[in-house]
C-alpha positions, 0 to 999 in steps of 0.5 A: 312421168310417175313419182312414187312417195311413201313406199312401204318399207319391209323388214326381213330377218336372216336374209339368205341365211345371214343375220339380223334385220334388213330394211327393203324399199322396193323402188320398181316392180318387175312388171315396170322393167320390161322383163330386163330386171327383176329387182330394183330396191334400196336395202339397208342392213342394221349394224351387225346384220348381213345377207348370207352367201348366195349364188346367182344363176340366170342373172347378175346383181349390182349393189351401189353403196349409198351409206355406211361401211361393211364387208363384201364377200366376192366369191370367197374374197372379203373386201371392205366397202363404203359409201360410193362403192359399186359391187357386181356379182356376175351370173354363176358367181356368189356373194354376201354382204355384212354391216360392220359399222355402227350406222345403217349400211344402205345400197341400191340393188339391181338384179338383171336377167341374163337369160 
């Protein structure tokens, strides 16, 4: 068993052409996931920040919202989201997410390979 504390939180600006600042806490490295997943992180978007619309090819992406509220663009259809919502972007589809609230919008992200 391993316990990972005091991980390094990274800041990223204008992710995928979005706006503002995203905080990224990498929970596991790709080498720890047996080739199944390439990305497991806990992200947070500051108020007004967004991740721009982007497509997934050869992988799926899942978001589990842990705090806040926002707007999720699912292949061009916008849906209001909040804590507890699970969002799934299938292989070949595209999505975006924006923080429309006044607190951090945080979510666990899992990218799983399909090929």
